DRENMISE-535996 format. One line per field, with one value per atom (N, C-alpha, C): atom name; z, y, x. Coordinates in nm, 3 decimals, padded with zeros to 5 digits. Each point is the difference from the previous one (the first is absolute). Layout:
# residues N
atom <- (CA_...)
c3 <- (Z_...)
c2 <- (Y_...)
c1 <- (X_...)
END
This chain:
# residues 235
atom <- (N_CA_C_N_CA_C_N_CA_C_N_CA_C_N_CA_C_N_CA_C_N_CA_C_N_CA_C_N_CA_C_N_CA_C_N_CA_C_N_CA_C_N_CA_C_N_CA_C_N_CA_C_N_CA_C_N_CA_C_N_CA_C_N_CA_C_N_CA_C_N_CA_C_N_CA_C_N_CA_C_N_CA_C_N_CA_C_N_CA_C_N_CA_C_N_CA_C_N_CA_C_N_CA_C_N_CA_C_N_CA_C_N_CA_C_N_CA_C_N_CA_C_N_CA_C_N_CA_C_N_CA_C_N_CA_C_N_CA_C_N_CA_C_N_CA_C_N_CA_C_N_CA_C_N_CA_C_N_CA_C_N_CA_C_N_CA_C_N_CA_C_N_CA_C_N_CA_C_N_CA_C_N_CA_C_N_CA_C_N_CA_C_N_CA_C_N_CA_C_N_CA_C_N_CA_C_N_CA_C_N_CA_C_N_CA_C_N_CA_C_N_CA_C_N_CA_C_N_CA_C_N_CA_C_N_CA_C_N_CA_C_N_CA_C_N_CA_C_N_CA_C_N_CA_C_N_CA_C_N_CA_C_N_CA_C_N_CA_C_N_CA_C_N_CA_C_N_CA_C_N_CA_C_N_CA_C_N_CA_C_N_CA_C_N_CA_C_N_CA_C_N_CA_C_N_CA_C_N_CA_C_N_CA_C_N_CA_C_N_CA_C_N_CA_C_N_CA_C_N_CA_C_N_CA_C_N_CA_C_N_CA_C_N_CA_C_N_CA_C_N_CA_C_N_CA_C_N_CA_C_N_CA_C_N_CA_C_N_CA_C_N_CA_C_N_CA_C_N_CA_C_N_CA_C_N_CA_C_N_CA_C_N_CA_C_N_CA_C_N_CA_C_N_CA_C_N_CA_C_N_CA_C_N_CA_C_N_CA_C_N_CA_C_N_CA_C_N_CA_C_N_CA_C_N_CA_C_N_CA_C_N_CA_C_N_CA_C_N_CA_C_N_CA_C_N_CA_C_N_CA_C_N_CA_C_N_CA_C_N_CA_C_N_CA_C_N_CA_C_N_CA_C_N_CA_C_N_CA_C_N_CA_C_N_CA_C_N_CA_C_N_CA_C_N_CA_C_N_CA_C_N_CA_C_N_CA_C_N_CA_C_N_CA_C_N_CA_C_N_CA_C_N_CA_C_N_CA_C_N_CA_C_N_CA_C_N_CA_C_N_CA_C_N_CA_C_N_CA_C_N_CA_C_N_CA_C_N_CA_C_N_CA_C_N_CA_C_N_CA_C_N_CA_C_N_CA_C_N_CA_C_N_CA_C_N_CA_C_N_CA_C_N_CA_C_N_CA_C_N_CA_C_N_CA_C_N_CA_C_N_CA_C_N_CA_C_N_CA_C_N_CA_C_N_CA_C_N_CA_C_N_CA_C_N_CA_C_N_CA_C_N_CA_C_N_CA_C_N_CA_C_N_CA_C_N_CA_C_N_CA_C_N_CA_C_N_CA_C_N_CA_C_N_CA_C_N_CA_C_N_CA_C_N_CA_C_N_CA_C_N_CA_C_N_CA_C_N_CA_C_N_CA_C_N_CA_C_N_CA_C_N_CA_C_N_CA_C_N_CA_C_N_CA_C_N_CA_C_N_CA_C_N_CA_C_N_CA_C_N_CA_C_N_CA_C_N_CA_C_N_CA_C_N_CA_C_N_CA_C_N_CA_C_N_CA_C_N_CA_C_N_CA_C_N_CA_C_N_CA_C_N_CA_C_N_CA_C_N_CA_C_N_CA_C_N_CA_C_N_CA_C_N_CA_C_N_CA_C_N_CA_C)
c3 <- (12.149_-00.091_-00.076_00.038_-00.084_-00.036_-00.166_-00.099_-00.011_-00.107_-00.066_-00.111_-00.081_-00.155_-00.003_-00.192_00.019_00.009_00.049_00.124_00.112_00.074_00.157_00.035_-00.049_00.086_00.056_00.146_00.045_-00.022_-00.014_-00.077_00.114_00.146_00.111_00.072_00.045_00.069_00.158_00.083_00.158_00.028_00.093_00.041_00.165_00.084_00.121_00.119_00.033_00.046_00.174_00.062_00.147_00.040_00.042_-00.009_-00.113_-00.004_-00.158_-00.122_-00.102_-00.143_-00.022_-00.109_-00.084_-00.194_-00.054_-00.122_-00.105_-00.125_-00.096_-00.128_-00.108_-00.150_-00.003_-00.073_-00.015_-00.141_00.023_-00.077_-00.138_-00.013_-00.121_-00.125_00.064_-00.096_-00.049_00.067_-00.049_-00.071_-00.001_-00.067_-00.149_-00.102_-00.091_-00.056_00.097_00.001_00.017_00.107_-00.016_00.017_-00.138_-00.012_00.068_00.055_00.126_-00.090_00.041_-00.071_00.029_-00.109_-00.011_-00.013_00.070_-00.024_-00.106_-00.086_-00.129_00.044_-00.037_-00.013_-00.093_00.136_-00.028_-00.201_-00.024_-00.078_-00.127_00.013_-00.113_00.041_00.120_-00.038_-00.089_00.020_-00.084_-00.097_-00.060_-00.135_-00.072_00.063_-00.017_-00.027_00.067_-00.006_-00.089_-00.006_-00.165_-00.148_00.036_-00.132_-00.025_00.104_-00.015_00.116_-00.020_00.079_00.052_-00.114_00.015_00.118_00.049_00.070_00.175_00.046_00.156_00.090_00.046_00.085_00.139_00.034_00.142_-00.029_-00.081_-00.002_-00.075_-00.001_-00.059_00.141_-00.035_00.114_-00.054_00.041_-00.105_00.106_-00.073_00.082_-00.030_00.076_-00.037_-00.014_-00.146_-00.021_-00.116_-00.001_-00.086_00.049_-00.062_00.075_00.036_00.055_00.072_-00.128_-00.102_-00.047_-00.128_-00.002_-00.074_00.043_-00.097_00.079_-00.026_00.069_00.002_-00.122_-00.131_-00.091_-00.086_00.024_-00.100_-00.069_-00.097_-00.067_-00.008_00.070_00.021_00.094_-00.026_00.079_00.086_-00.025_00.062_-00.028_00.057_00.007_00.065_-00.044_00.083_00.028_00.120_00.033_00.080_-00.020_00.091_00.151_00.103_00.111_00.035_00.079_-00.018_00.035_00.142_00.023_00.010_-00.036_00.006_-00.105_-00.041_-00.128_-00.048_-00.092_-00.080_00.046_00.078_00.050_-00.086_-00.046_-00.087_00.048_00.008_00.050_-00.147_00.017_-00.129_00.090_-00.062_00.051_-00.116_00.082_-00.089_00.062_-00.107_00.072_00.049_-00.073_00.076_00.060_00.095_00.033_-00.029_-00.125_-00.006_-00.055_00.114_-00.050_-00.058_00.006_-00.074_-00.084_-00.055_-00.120_-00.126_-00.147_-00.077_-00.076_00.021_-00.006_00.076_00.150_00.040_00.055_-00.055_-00.002_-00.085_-00.145_-00.124_00.052_00.049_00.049_00.087_00.055_00.132_-00.092_-00.093_-00.129_-00.071_-00.055_-00.053_00.083_00.162_00.055_00.059_00.031_00.037_-00.112_-00.141_-00.120_00.035_00.043_00.022_00.123_00.101_00.109_-00.061_-00.041_-00.068_-00.049_-00.064_-00.139_00.129_00.062_00.145_00.011_00.059_00.074_-00.110_-00.127_-00.107_-00.015_00.041_-00.080_00.099_00.103_00.180_-00.079_00.064_00.018_00.120_00.023_00.138_00.005_-00.090_00.005_00.062_-00.038_-00.013_00.098_00.062_00.156_-00.033_00.068_-00.051_-00.144_-00.032_-00.096_-00.172_00.117_-00.106_-00.023_-00.100_-00.055_-00.146_-00.032_-00.155_-00.080_00.068_-00.046_-00.045_00.080_-00.020_-00.103_-00.001_-00.080_-00.118_-00.071_-00.124_-00.026_00.110_-00.030_-00.030_00.028_-00.028_-00.134_-00.050_-00.105_-00.086_-00.014_-00.088_00.006_00.083_-00.041_-00.082_00.071_-00.094_-00.183_-00.013_-00.137_-00.072_00.108_-00.084_00.079_00.097_00.063_00.095_00.105_00.080_-00.063_-00.062_-00.061_-00.066_-00.078_-00.076_00.076_00.125_00.078_00.013_-00.050_00.010_00.186_00.044_00.170_00.052_-00.112_00.025_-00.076_-00.095_-00.097_00.062_00.098_00.047_00.115_00.036_00.127_-00.100_-00.071_-00.059_-00.064_-00.083_-00.006_00.068_00.091_00.165_00.035_00.013_00.050_-00.074_-00.145_-00.094_-00.021_00.022_00.013_00.114_00.102_00.114_-00.020_-00.050_-00.037_-00.034_-00.149_-00.046_00.037_00.086_00.071_00.145_-00.009_00.193_-00.075_-00.099_-00.032_-00.048_-00.043_00.017_00.107_00.128_00.119_00.061_00.019_00.077_00.151_00.034_00.127_-00.001_00.066_00.045_00.136_00.046_00.105_-00.038_-00.144_-00.056_-00.011_-00.007_-00.025_-00.145_-00.055_-00.147_-00.019_-00.155_-00.023_-00.018_00.046_00.022_-00.134_-00.059_-00.135_-00.120_-00.039_-00.035_-00.009_00.101_00.036_-00.069_00.012_-00.053_-00.133_-00.048_-00.178_-00.065_00.097_-00.061_-00.009_00.089_00.020_-00.157_-00.086_-00.131_00.068_-00.132_00.036_00.003_00.025_-00.002_00.095_00.017_00.119_00.072_-00.018_00.084_00.092_00.144_00.059_00.035_-00.023_00.008_-00.126_-00.102_-00.143_00.058_-00.071_00.026_-00.076_00.078_-00.036_-00.156_-00.052_-00.168_00.021_-00.176_-00.025_-00.009_00.005_-00.052_-00.111_00.074_-00.179_00.012_00.067_-00.025_00.106_00.127_00.057_-00.019_-00.019_00.071_00.107_00.056_00.140_00.022_-00.046_00.044_00.100_-00.059_00.106_00.073_00.016_00.171_00.086_-00.038_00.058_00.053_-00.102_00.050_00.125_00.001_00.082_00.126_-00.007_00.113_00.022_-00.006_00.043_00.074_-00.057_00.072_00.095_-00.006_00.113_00.140_-00.042_00.116_00.118_-00.039_00.148_00.008_-00.119_00.076_00.120_-00.033_00.100_00.121_00.016_00.115_00.056_-00.065_00.057_00.073_-00.049_-00.036_00.172_-00.038_00.145_00.117_00.028_00.077_00.081_-00.092_00.033_00.023_-00.073_00.059_00.167_-00.024_00.159_00.101_-00.050_00.118_00.006_-00.124_00.017_00.053_00.042_00.060_00.084_00.130_00.114_-00.025_-00.096_-00.005_-00.061_-00.102_-00.067_00.120_00.059_00.122_00.101_-00.016_00.150_-00.080_-00.132_-00.074_-00.043_00.040_-00.058_00.141)
c2 <- (10.711_-00.092_-00.098_-00.153_-00.062_-00.087_-00.037_-00.089_-00.140_-00.086_-00.128_00.001_-00.077_-00.031_-00.155_-00.005_-00.106_-00.138_-00.014_-00.100_00.027_00.085_-00.032_00.100_00.046_00.056_00.159_00.007_00.162_00.066_00.128_00.086_00.042_-00.031_00.043_-00.165_-00.008_-00.159_00.061_-00.091_00.051_-00.086_00.029_-00.035_-00.010_-00.077_00.002_-00.040_00.149_-00.003_00.052_-00.118_00.058_00.033_00.130_00.038_00.040_00.124_00.087_-00.057_00.025_-00.066_00.094_-00.052_00.033_00.037_00.080_-00.013_00.001_-00.056_00.016_-00.039_00.079_-00.065_-00.144_-00.067_-00.150_00.027_-00.082_-00.005_-00.051_-00.057_-00.044_00.137_00.094_00.138_00.046_-00.011_00.064_-00.079_-00.134_-00.074_00.024_00.042_00.021_00.169_00.055_00.128_-00.048_-00.121_-00.061_-00.173_-00.048_-00.148_-00.043_-00.121_-00.043_-00.099_00.016_-00.075_-00.135_-00.078_-00.163_-00.009_-00.119_-00.105_-00.085_-00.009_-00.060_-00.141_-00.058_-00.200_00.023_-00.098_00.008_-00.091_-00.102_-00.030_00.113_00.117_00.092_00.088_00.014_00.128_-00.075_-00.140_-00.060_-00.017_00.026_-00.006_00.135_00.109_00.132_00.015_-00.043_-00.009_-00.037_-00.131_-00.091_00.091_00.074_00.056_00.107_00.100_00.129_00.037_-00.053_00.012_00.186_00.062_00.154_00.037_-00.077_00.039_-00.023_00.113_00.037_-00.036_-00.129_-00.030_00.030_00.056_00.071_00.127_00.028_00.170_00.025_-00.117_-00.041_-00.054_00.076_-00.056_-00.005_-00.169_-00.004_00.000_00.117_-00.003_-00.046_-00.023_-00.093_00.110_00.039_00.123_00.087_00.109_00.089_00.119_00.090_00.107_00.107_00.125_00.038_00.037_00.103_00.063_-00.093_-00.117_-00.095_-00.068_00.030_-00.006_-00.166_-00.027_-00.202_00.003_00.054_-00.011_-00.023_00.078_-00.019_-00.155_-00.022_-00.045_-00.049_00.028_-00.020_-00.095_-00.098_-00.116_00.031_00.053_-00.003_00.199_00.046_00.109_-00.020_00.082_00.032_00.181_00.025_00.144_-00.053_00.172_-00.034_00.081_-00.069_00.050_00.145_00.057_00.167_00.103_-00.069_00.050_-00.099_-00.082_-00.129_00.000_00.041_00.016_-00.165_-00.053_-00.101_-00.133_00.010_-00.103_00.033_-00.121_00.019_-00.090_00.018_-00.044_-00.093_-00.120_-00.063_-00.063_00.073_00.007_-00.104_-00.136_-00.080_-00.019_-00.011_00.061_-00.145_-00.136_-00.112_-00.058_-00.032_-00.076_-00.135_-00.062_-00.144_-00.032_-00.062_00.010_-00.127_-00.091_-00.180_-00.005_00.052_-00.013_00.042_-00.050_00.037_00.147_00.063_00.144_00.061_-00.026_00.089_-00.002_-00.120_00.032_00.074_00.013_00.028_00.132_00.089_00.165_00.000_-00.053_-00.006_00.040_-00.064_00.042_00.089_00.026_00.121_00.107_00.012_00.112_00.030_-00.128_00.005_00.031_00.018_00.055_00.161_00.080_00.096_00.050_-00.039_-00.005_-00.007_-00.085_00.022_00.103_00.029_00.146_00.141_-00.011_00.112_00.019_-00.136_-00.004_00.032_-00.041_00.027_00.110_00.082_00.171_00.096_-00.030_00.067_00.082_00.128_00.111_00.080_00.076_00.024_00.097_00.090_00.095_-00.053_-00.129_-00.091_-00.012_00.055_-00.020_-00.027_-00.112_-00.017_-00.029_00.097_00.013_00.042_00.079_00.110_-00.062_-00.093_-00.148_00.022_-00.024_-00.012_-00.073_-00.135_-00.147_00.091_00.043_00.062_00.128_00.079_00.084_-00.072_-00.072_-00.095_-00.073_-00.047_-00.051_00.044_00.129_00.092_00.049_00.077_00.008_-00.069_-00.157_-00.069_-00.030_-00.010_-00.019_00.115_00.116_00.099_-00.039_-00.066_-00.002_-00.176_-00.046_-00.195_-00.076_00.104_-00.082_-00.093_-00.102_-00.067_-00.172_-00.005_-00.182_00.025_00.094_00.043_00.042_00.053_00.056_-00.050_00.036_-00.067_-00.062_00.081_-00.052_-00.121_-00.017_-00.112_-00.085_-00.001_-00.144_-00.074_00.033_-00.114_-00.114_00.098_-00.068_-00.089_00.038_-00.107_-00.108_00.023_-00.086_-00.144_00.075_-00.101_-00.084_00.091_-00.070_-00.102_00.048_-00.132_-00.105_-00.004_-00.086_-00.072_00.024_-00.039_-00.130_00.080_-00.069_-00.111_00.036_-00.151_-00.110_-00.002_-00.049_-00.094_00.085_-00.028_-00.094_-00.016_-00.027_-00.131_-00.085_-00.121_-00.085_00.111_-00.090_00.021_-00.112_00.024_00.013_-00.022_00.033_00.124_00.119_00.124_00.032_-00.118_-00.005_-00.025_-00.111_-00.054_00.117_-00.070_00.150_-00.037_00.084_00.080_-00.040_-00.020_-00.021_00.127_00.040_00.100_00.029_-00.085_00.007_00.037_-00.095_00.014_00.114_00.071_00.145_00.099_-00.021_00.124_-00.054_-00.092_-00.033_00.059_00.005_00.075_00.133_00.091_00.110_00.060_00.099_00.012_00.023_00.018_-00.010_00.137_00.101_00.136_00.075_-00.057_00.162_00.042_00.115_00.078_00.073_-00.003_00.088_00.099_00.080_00.145_00.033_00.039_00.077_00.097_00.055_00.111_00.152_00.072_00.132_00.044_00.011_00.082_00.080_00.040_00.095_00.133_00.123_00.093_-00.017_00.095_-00.010_-00.113_-00.164_-00.092_00.042_00.069_00.032_00.110_00.112_00.122_00.035_00.118_00.058_00.003_00.041_00.012_-00.149_-00.072_-00.153_00.020_00.070_-00.046_00.109_00.121_00.169_-00.100_-00.067_-00.038_-00.107_-00.092_-00.083_-00.001_00.193_00.059_00.013_00.097_00.031_-00.084_-00.067_-00.109_-00.096_-00.033_-00.044_00.101_00.088_00.119_00.007_00.022_00.027_-00.137_-00.093_-00.132_-00.078_00.076_-00.088_00.103_00.094_00.082_-00.081_-00.046_-00.022_-00.135_-00.126_-00.115_00.027_00.082_00.034_-00.044_00.121_00.072_-00.134_-00.066_-00.080_-00.133_-00.035_-00.133_00.027_00.136_00.034_00.008_00.065_-00.110_-00.078_-00.109_-00.145_-00.103_00.077_-00.075_-00.058_00.033_-00.071_-00.074_-00.022_-00.095_-00.115_-00.029_-00.069_-00.063_00.050_-00.023_-00.083_00.017_-00.066_-00.133_00.006_-00.107_-00.115_00.021_-00.127_-00.074)
c1 <- (06.204_-00.099_00.071_00.026_00.034_-00.086_00.043_-00.071_00.077_-00.054_00.059_00.010_00.069_00.029_-00.098_00.067_-00.101_00.057_00.093_00.063_-00.013_-00.138_-00.004_00.144_00.049_00.170_-00.077_00.013_-00.011_00.124_-00.088_00.131_00.072_-00.033_00.120_00.021_00.133_-00.021_00.026_-00.087_00.022_00.117_00.100_00.072_00.011_-00.049_-00.007_00.151_00.030_00.139_-00.043_-00.010_-00.027_-00.193_-00.030_-00.175_00.023_00.052_-00.055_00.080_-00.091_00.003_00.068_00.072_00.086_-00.017_-00.072_-00.021_00.132_-00.045_00.126_-00.045_00.031_-00.072_00.077_-00.068_00.067_00.127_00.102_00.092_-00.022_-00.151_00.007_-00.048_-00.037_-00.027_00.092_00.129_00.075_00.159_-00.034_00.090_00.006_-00.088_00.014_00.137_-00.025_00.078_00.146_00.048_00.137_-00.020_00.000_00.003_00.092_00.013_00.122_00.063_00.123_00.116_00.003_00.031_-00.028_00.136_00.066_00.102_-00.026_00.137_00.033_00.041_-00.051_00.091_00.097_00.088_00.145_00.013_-00.110_00.003_-00.004_-00.050_-00.075_00.128_00.032_00.128_00.136_-00.006_00.117_-00.021_-00.128_-00.056_00.005_-00.011_00.005_00.208_00.027_00.145_00.056_-00.009_00.012_-00.005_-00.144_-00.014_00.040_00.019_00.044_00.091_00.136_00.137_-00.044_-00.018_00.022_-00.094_-00.096_-00.086_00.044_00.000_00.018_-00.136_-00.034_-00.081_-00.030_00.103_00.011_-00.045_-00.021_-00.051_-00.152_-00.091_-00.124_-00.092_-00.071_-00.097_-00.188_-00.047_-00.108_-00.085_-00.147_-00.102_-00.104_-00.093_-00.140_-00.102_-00.037_-00.117_00.068_-00.066_00.040_00.015_00.050_00.035_-00.108_00.007_-00.136_-00.039_00.061_-00.075_-00.075_00.004_-00.044_-00.187_-00.073_-00.133_-00.048_-00.103_-00.048_-00.029_-00.016_-00.058_00.140_00.117_00.104_00.040_00.022_00.031_00.162_00.115_00.119_-00.007_00.059_00.051_00.122_00.107_00.104_00.058_00.118_00.031_00.168_00.055_00.144_00.019_00.060_00.015_00.114_00.044_00.130_-00.054_00.074_-00.007_-00.016_-00.085_00.007_00.158_00.020_00.125_00.076_00.066_00.092_00.062_00.076_00.074_00.048_00.001_00.015_-00.099_-00.114_-00.074_-00.130_-00.101_-00.082_-00.096_-00.170_-00.059_-00.095_00.001_-00.109_-00.125_-00.097_-00.143_-00.085_-00.075_-00.077_-00.166_-00.059_-00.126_-00.026_00.002_-00.039_00.173_-00.020_00.138_00.004_00.009_-00.020_00.145_00.105_00.084_00.091_-00.086_00.004_-00.053_-00.098_-00.024_00.058_00.012_00.110_-00.088_-00.106_-00.062_00.097_-00.010_00.057_00.147_00.067_00.103_00.074_-00.072_-00.006_00.014_-00.112_00.007_00.138_00.001_00.118_00.134_00.034_00.105_-00.018_-00.122_00.036_-00.029_-00.051_00.023_00.156_00.025_00.176_00.096_-00.046_00.060_00.006_-00.115_-00.036_00.092_-00.013_00.105_00.149_00.012_00.152_00.005_-00.087_00.061_-00.009_-00.034_-00.032_00.161_00.006_00.142_00.104_-00.016_00.103_00.026_-00.117_-00.047_00.057_00.013_00.007_00.112_-00.039_00.119_00.052_00.062_-00.027_-00.094_-00.021_-00.114_-00.143_00.010_-00.120_-00.096_-00.131_-00.041_-00.174_-00.037_-00.101_-00.071_-00.129_-00.062_00.080_00.106_00.089_00.121_-00.043_00.127_-00.007_00.174_-00.024_-00.042_-00.031_-00.091_-00.156_-00.082_-00.124_00.057_00.107_-00.044_00.013_00.103_-00.004_-00.113_-00.038_-00.137_-00.139_-00.004_-00.155_00.064_00.140_00.047_-00.024_00.015_-00.033_-00.107_-00.094_-00.131_-00.074_00.010_-00.016_00.011_00.121_00.006_-00.033_00.002_00.010_-00.179_-00.039_-00.101_00.071_-00.098_00.044_00.046_-00.056_00.055_00.119_00.065_00.077_00.092_-00.012_00.088_00.113_00.126_00.147_00.071_-00.083_00.015_-00.117_-00.083_-00.091_00.019_00.074_-00.009_00.117_00.104_00.123_-00.130_-00.101_-00.045_-00.082_-00.071_-00.068_00.059_00.139_00.035_00.038_00.065_00.007_-00.088_-00.146_-00.092_-00.078_00.020_-00.018_00.101_00.131_00.060_-00.016_-00.040_-00.001_-00.160_-00.093_-00.115_00.042_00.069_00.008_00.040_00.094_00.052_-00.053_-00.118_-00.086_-00.091_-00.072_-00.099_00.040_00.095_00.097_-00.051_-00.011_00.008_-00.150_-00.031_-00.187_00.009_00.094_00.016_00.037_-00.059_00.069_00.106_00.038_00.073_00.132_-00.030_00.173_00.073_00.122_00.125_-00.006_00.051_-00.015_00.156_-00.007_00.161_00.086_00.106_-00.002_00.119_00.038_00.059_-00.101_-00.113_-00.081_-00.078_00.009_-00.014_00.049_00.155_00.077_00.017_-00.028_00.023_-00.150_-00.100_-00.146_00.007_00.061_00.080_00.030_-00.007_00.049_00.143_00.078_00.163_-00.014_00.104_00.019_-00.111_-00.078_-00.148_00.103_-00.026_00.029_-00.097_00.053_-00.126_-00.028_00.102_00.007_00.060_-00.087_00.063_00.047_00.085_00.055_-00.062_00.034_-00.102_00.035_-00.115_-00.017_00.146_00.019_00.058_-00.112_00.107_-00.090_-00.049_-00.137_-00.092_-00.112_00.019_-00.045_-00.157_00.005_-00.105_00.002_-00.064_-00.027_00.065_00.038_-00.044_-00.090_-00.077_-00.146_-00.057_00.051_-00.056_00.061_00.099_00.082_-00.070_-00.018_-00.029_-00.115_-00.081_-00.137_-00.020_00.103_00.028_00.036_00.094_00.002_-00.048_-00.124_-00.089_-00.075_-00.006_-00.138_00.072_00.132_00.052_00.068_-00.009_00.087_-00.152_-00.099_-00.119_-00.066_-00.018_00.038_00.087_00.130_00.095_-00.004_-00.039_-00.041_-00.135_-00.103_-00.089_-00.006_00.054_00.027_00.107_00.062_00.089_-00.050_-00.113_-00.092_-00.050_-00.078_-00.158_00.102_00.145_00.102_00.015_00.042_00.024_-00.069_-00.169_-00.092_-00.053_00.000_-00.029_00.138_00.102_00.073_-00.048_-00.040_-00.037_-00.101_-00.088_-00.097_00.114_00.068_00.052_00.080_00.059_00.100_-00.137_-00.124_-00.060_-00.028_-00.034_-00.081_00.130_00.092_00.080_00.057)
END
């Protein structure tokens, strides 16, 4: 039995190859499980390199859409996750791919800071979601919440400095003054603050983060492995 959705798309696409008909499920049903990679314009790459020389853009993958576990009603605009099995690589997921608007570029810079933090926190034992950055992020979140998280503060400071400079240019495609952007970033800003000393964050915070991440890392790797063929087709 086949049906149609509100847009009139059938559940099964019929593809005729010779005399017999071949049936296959439409790709759009599965793309939300594997957001496709998007190329980053060279101008934005240059801008990110100027703002964050520590960021290795060769190991960053930009994806149009949120990860599979984020529902359609999620208020999240962007998220950065490590690659499930390639050490040192990260994926930046963006709900709306608006690269040329000031807001879109501000979000790119915000998430690029997190990508840089992942790379700075990389350790030999880190694989997939089992990553020191996420351990630190979740442990800090239980103490400070989201906005005061010490790993969110650098991202928001970079984003705010960029937005202040960007809105001085009415043309979203105009090249921004990189020197002004650098001056707008507070001096002495640490992208990845050091781990707190003993007693500043209780051991149970890290134990809680580890208990969350270990099963999540296994599930993430399995689903991503199953979604890999869809991602390769949708590119």
